[in-house]
C-alpha positions as CSV (number, residue, x, y, z in Angstrom):
1,M,-23.6,-16.3,-34.1
2,L,-20.1,-15.9,-35.4
3,E,-21.1,-16.4,-39.0
4,Q,-24.0,-13.9,-38.7
5,L,-21.6,-11.3,-37.2
6,Q,-19.1,-11.9,-40.1
7,Q,-21.9,-11.2,-42.5
8,M,-22.7,-7.9,-40.8
9,F,-19.1,-6.9,-40.3
10,P,-17.0,-8.3,-43.2
11,N,-13.7,-7.1,-41.7
12,L,-14.4,-8.8,-38.4
13,V,-11.4,-10.7,-37.0
14,T,-11.1,-13.5,-34.5
15,H,-8.3,-13.7,-32.1
16,S,-5.8,-16.6,-31.7
17,N,-2.8,-17.0,-29.4
18,E,-0.6,-16.5,-32.5
19,T,-1.8,-13.0,-33.3
20,K,-1.3,-9.8,-31.5
21,M,-4.4,-7.9,-30.3
22,D,-4.8,-4.5,-31.9
23,T,-6.7,-2.4,-29.3
24,I,-6.2,0.8,-31.2
25,S,-8.0,-0.1,-34.4
26,Y,-10.4,-2.7,-33.1
27,R,-13.1,-3.0,-30.4
28,W,-13.0,-6.5,-28.9
29,Y,-15.8,-8.7,-27.7
30,V,-16.4,-12.2,-26.3
31,T,-19.2,-14.3,-27.9
32,N,-21.4,-16.7,-26.1
33,E,-19.1,-19.5,-27.5
34,N,-16.1,-17.7,-25.8
35,D,-14.6,-16.6,-29.1
36,I,-12.7,-13.3,-28.9
37,I,-13.6,-11.2,-31.9
38,G,-12.5,-7.7,-33.1
39,V,-14.6,-5.2,-35.1
40,P,-12.9,-2.2,-36.7
41,K,-13.8,0.9,-34.7
42,D,-14.2,3.1,-37.8
43,E,-16.8,0.7,-39.1
44,L,-19.0,0.8,-36.0
45,T,-21.7,3.4,-35.5
46,E,-22.7,4.4,-32.0
47,R,-25.9,2.4,-32.4
48,E,-24.1,-0.7,-33.6
49,S,-21.7,-0.4,-30.6
50,K,-24.6,-0.4,-28.2
51,I,-26.2,-3.4,-29.8
52,L,-22.9,-5.4,-29.7
53,E,-22.5,-4.6,-26.0
54,I,-26.0,-6.0,-25.4
55,L,-25.4,-9.2,-27.5
56,L,-21.8,-9.7,-26.6
57,T,-19.5,-9.1,-23.6
58,P,-16.9,-6.4,-24.1
59,Y,-13.4,-7.8,-23.8
60,K,-11.7,-5.5,-21.2
61,A,-8.2,-7.0,-21.1
62,S,-5.6,-5.5,-23.4
63,Q,-3.7,-8.9,-23.8
64,P,-5.4,-12.2,-24.4
65,P,-5.1,-15.1,-21.9
66,T,-2.5,-17.7,-23.0
67,T,-3.4,-20.6,-20.7
68,E,-6.6,-22.3,-19.9
69,R,-6.3,-21.2,-16.3
70,E,-6.0,-17.6,-17.4
71,K,-9.2,-18.0,-19.5
72,L,-11.0,-19.1,-16.4
73,W,-9.7,-16.2,-14.4
74,M,-10.6,-13.8,-17.2
75,D,-14.2,-14.9,-17.0
76,I,-14.2,-14.3,-13.2
77,L,-12.4,-10.9,-13.2
78,F,-13.6,-9.3,-16.4
79,Q,-16.9,-11.0,-17.1
80,Q,-18.0,-11.4,-13.5
81,E,-18.8,-15.0,-14.0
82,I,-17.4,-18.0,-12.0
83,P,-16.9,-21.0,-14.3
84,K,-18.1,-24.4,-13.0
85,K,-14.5,-25.7,-13.0
86,M,-13.3,-23.0,-10.6
87,M,-16.2,-23.9,-8.3
88,E,-15.3,-27.5,-8.4
89,D,-11.6,-26.9,-7.8
90,N,-12.2,-25.7,-4.2
91,L,-9.3,-23.3,-4.1
92,S,-7.9,-23.2,-0.5
93,A,-6.3,-19.8,-1.0
94,F,-5.5,-17.2,-3.6
95,H,-4.5,-13.6,-3.8
96,Y,-4.0,-10.8,-6.3
97,V,-0.8,-8.8,-6.9
98,Y,-1.8,-5.7,-8.9
99,F,1.2,-4.4,-10.9
100,S,1.9,-1.1,-12.7
101,L,4.8,-0.5,-15.1
102,S,6.3,2.8,-16.0
103,D,6.8,1.9,-19.7
104,E,3.9,0.9,-21.9
105,S,6.1,-0.5,-24.6
106,I,7.1,-3.6,-22.6
107,D,6.7,-6.9,-24.5
108,P,3.9,-8.9,-22.6
109,E,5.4,-12.2,-23.5
110,S,8.9,-11.3,-22.1
111,F,7.2,-10.0,-19.0
112,R,5.2,-13.2,-18.7
113,E,8.4,-15.3,-19.0
114,A,10.1,-13.3,-16.3
115,I,7.1,-13.5,-13.9
116,H,6.8,-17.3,-14.4
117,G,10.5,-17.6,-13.7
118,L,10.2,-15.7,-10.4
119,F,6.8,-16.9,-9.1
120,P,5.8,-20.5,-8.4
121,Q,3.5,-22.6,-10.5
122,K,-0.2,-21.8,-11.0
123,T,0.5,-18.1,-11.6
124,S,-1.9,-16.4,-14.0
125,I,-1.3,-12.9,-15.5
126,L,-4.1,-10.7,-16.9
127,W,-3.6,-7.2,-18.3
128,E,-5.9,-4.3,-17.7
129,N,-4.1,-2.1,-20.2
130,N,-0.7,-1.7,-21.8
131,H,1.1,-1.1,-18.5
132,E,-1.2,-2.5,-15.7
133,G,-2.5,-5.8,-14.8
134,V,-2.8,-8.5,-12.1
135,I,-0.8,-11.5,-11.1
136,I,-3.0,-14.2,-9.5
137,Q,-1.3,-16.6,-7.1
138,E,-3.2,-19.7,-6.0
139,E,-1.4,-20.4,-2.7
140,V,-1.3,-19.2,0.9
141,Q,0.6,-15.9,1.3
142,T,3.0,-15.7,4.2
143,M,5.2,-12.9,5.6
144,E,8.2,-14.5,3.9
145,D,6.5,-14.1,0.5
146,F,6.1,-10.4,1.1
147,V,9.9,-10.0,1.5
148,S,10.4,-11.7,-1.8
149,Y,8.3,-9.1,-3.7
150,S,11.0,-6.5,-3.2
151,E,13.5,-8.9,-4.7
152,I,11.2,-9.5,-7.6
153,I,11.0,-5.8,-8.3
154,E,14.7,-5.5,-8.3
155,V,15.1,-8.3,-10.8
156,L,12.4,-7.0,-13.2
157,T,13.7,-3.4,-12.9
158,T,17.2,-4.7,-13.9
159,D,15.9,-6.8,-16.8
160,F,13.4,-4.3,-18.3
161,Y,14.9,-0.9,-17.2
162,I,11.5,0.2,-15.9
163,N,9.9,1.1,-12.6
164,I,7.4,-1.3,-11.2
165,K,4.9,-0.9,-8.4
166,L,3.1,-3.8,-6.8
167,F,0.0,-3.9,-4.5
168,V,-0.3,-7.2,-2.7
169,G,-3.9,-8.0,-1.9
170,P,-5.1,-10.1,1.1
171,T,-5.4,-13.9,1.0
172,L,-8.9,-15.0,0.0
173,H,-10.3,-18.4,0.7
174,H,-13.6,-18.5,-1.3
175,I,-13.8,-18.2,-5.1
176,Q,-17.1,-16.3,-4.7
177,Q,-15.1,-13.4,-3.3
178,A,-12.9,-13.2,-6.4
179,P,-14.9,-10.8,-8.7
180,H,-15.7,-8.0,-6.4
181,F,-12.5,-8.3,-4.4
182,Y,-10.5,-7.8,-7.6
183,E,-12.2,-4.5,-8.2
184,W,-11.5,-3.6,-4.6
185,V,-7.8,-4.5,-4.8
186,K,-7.5,-2.4,-7.9
187,K,-9.2,0.5,-6.2
188,C,-6.9,0.1,-3.2
189,Y,-3.9,0.4,-5.5
190,Y,-5.1,3.7,-7.0
191,L,-6.0,5.1,-3.6
192,T,-2.5,4.4,-2.2
193,R,-0.2,4.8,-5.1
194,R,0.6,8.5,-4.2
195,H,2.3,7.3,-1.1
196,N,5.2,6.1,-3.2
197,H,5.7,2.5,-2.2
198,D,7.3,0.1,-4.7
199,V,5.6,-2.7,-2.8
200,L,2.6,-2.2,-0.6
201,D,1.0,-4.9,1.4
202,Y,-2.8,-4.8,2.1
203,I,-2.1,-4.7,5.9
204,K,0.2,-1.7,5.5
205,A,-2.3,0.0,3.2
206,I,-5.2,0.0,5.6
207,P,-4.4,3.2,7.5
208,Y,-4.1,5.0,4.1
209,L,-7.4,3.6,2.9
210,F,-9.2,4.9,6.0
211,L,-7.9,8.4,5.2
212,H,-9.9,8.4,2.0
213,D,-13.7,8.9,1.6
214,I,-14.5,5.3,1.1
215,S,-18.1,4.0,1.5
216,D,-19.5,2.1,4.5
217,K,-19.6,-1.0,2.3
218,E,-15.9,-0.7,1.5
219,Q,-15.1,0.0,5.2
220,Q,-17.0,-3.2,6.0
221,M,-15.1,-5.1,3.3
222,I,-11.8,-4.0,4.9
223,T,-13.0,-5.2,8.3
224,D,-14.3,-8.5,7.1
225,S,-11.1,-9.2,5.1
226,I,-9.0,-8.6,8.2
227,L,-11.1,-10.2,10.9
228,N,-12.9,-12.8,8.7
229,K,-11.7,-16.0,10.4
230,V,-12.2,-14.6,13.9
231,K,-15.2,-12.2,13.5
232,S,-17.6,-14.5,15.5
233,D,-15.2,-14.9,18.4
234,E,-16.1,-11.9,20.5
235,E,-14.0,-13.0,23.5
236,L,-10.9,-13.3,21.3
237,L,-11.5,-9.9,19.6
238,K,-12.0,-8.2,23.0
239,T,-8.7,-9.7,24.3
240,V,-6.8,-8.5,21.3
241,Q,-8.3,-5.0,21.6
242,V,-7.4,-4.8,25.2
243,F,-3.9,-6.1,24.4
244,L,-3.4,-3.3,21.8
245,E,-4.8,-0.6,24.0
246,S,-2.3,-1.7,26.7
247,N,0.5,-0.8,24.3
248,S,1.0,-4.6,23.6
249,N,2.0,-5.1,27.2
250,T,0.9,-8.7,28.0
251,T,1.1,-8.2,31.8
252,L,-1.0,-5.0,31.8
253,A,-3.6,-6.5,29.4
254,A,-3.9,-9.6,31.6
255,K,-4.6,-7.5,34.7
256,K,-7.3,-5.5,32.8
257,M,-8.9,-8.8,31.6
258,Y,-8.5,-10.5,35.1
259,M,-6.6,-13.3,33.3
260,H,-3.4,-15.1,33.8
261,R,-0.6,-13.7,31.6
262,N,-0.1,-17.0,29.8
263,S,-3.8,-17.3,29.0
264,L,-3.8,-13.9,27.4
265,Q,-0.6,-14.6,25.5
266,Y,-2.3,-17.8,24.2
267,R,-5.2,-15.9,22.9
268,V,-3.0,-13.3,21.1
269,D,-1.0,-16.1,19.5
270,K,-4.3,-17.8,18.5
271,F,-5.4,-14.6,16.8
272,I,-2.1,-14.3,14.9
273,E,-2.3,-18.0,13.8
274,K,-5.9,-17.7,12.6
275,T,-5.6,-14.4,10.7
276,G,-1.9,-14.5,9.7
277,I,-1.6,-10.9,11.0
278,D,1.1,-10.3,13.6
279,V,-0.5,-7.8,16.0
280,K,2.8,-7.6,17.9
281,Q,4.2,-5.6,15.0
282,F,3.2,-2.0,14.3
283,D,1.7,-2.6,10.9
284,G,-0.4,-5.5,12.0
285,A,-1.4,-3.8,15.2
286,I,-2.6,-0.6,13.7
287,A,-4.5,-2.4,10.9
288,V,-6.3,-4.7,13.3
289,Y,-7.0,-1.9,15.8
290,L,-8.7,0.3,13.2
291,C,-10.8,-2.6,12.1
292,L,-11.8,-3.4,15.7
293,L,-12.9,0.2,16.1
294,M,-14.7,0.3,12.8
295,R,-16.7,-2.9,13.4
296,T,-18.7,-1.1,16.1
297,K,-20.4,0.9,13.4
298,W,-22.5,-2.1,12.3
């Protein structure tokens, strides 16, 4: 196919890791053989553009992937296809960190080096445009990790003299969730960015998200992402709801549930362990309570 395209478009170029991608003069596509090609925009008619979009996959990222892992993630996030290798890897956990930079002139390679120096291994970076993109971490996210994001912003701000905003998505456990959840995390960032947080965690973002006119499907996505590991345990969910409605007073909640105080405490701790959300803290409590109320819609 590549040879035929070159005959039709003599000035067609193919991308390699050694060349910089010109997104201003060229329109980029991915062939069936996974070659990234660019066609000069001024040589494309509207009809030809539509034909190419049918035959090829438009390349949405503004910077090319530099590692094999990033190429796999590019297929998932931008082409909506899950490669066989990613299915076979059986990822135990991963999450997205959507980033936005105040300066579009930042050198992607310098930024990549800085990120790889701050984050652990198996960290992929894909760019949406010249100042936004996503960091993909293939590991379990803990509360201690969230604290470190503020430190990361401080380091990057000092190194690059720019402002950085991060939206930390929820931990996901199934690769099948990856494509649509990426679009959701990106939308969450745009819905909450006006609230002026340098780092915003998914749990803290939930009250802001419910303030917006989001669809029933998106509301259900929020509920499922928060309660996923316990959604079939009605007794546990009821206990946590009563606990929260009792102002997190274990003794009062135990009386309402006709339970021993220690038994109720055990269930609350079980919920925290399974979900990773501390309902004894305000942010976790309000996020979980909103989801518990919302799930009664379905």
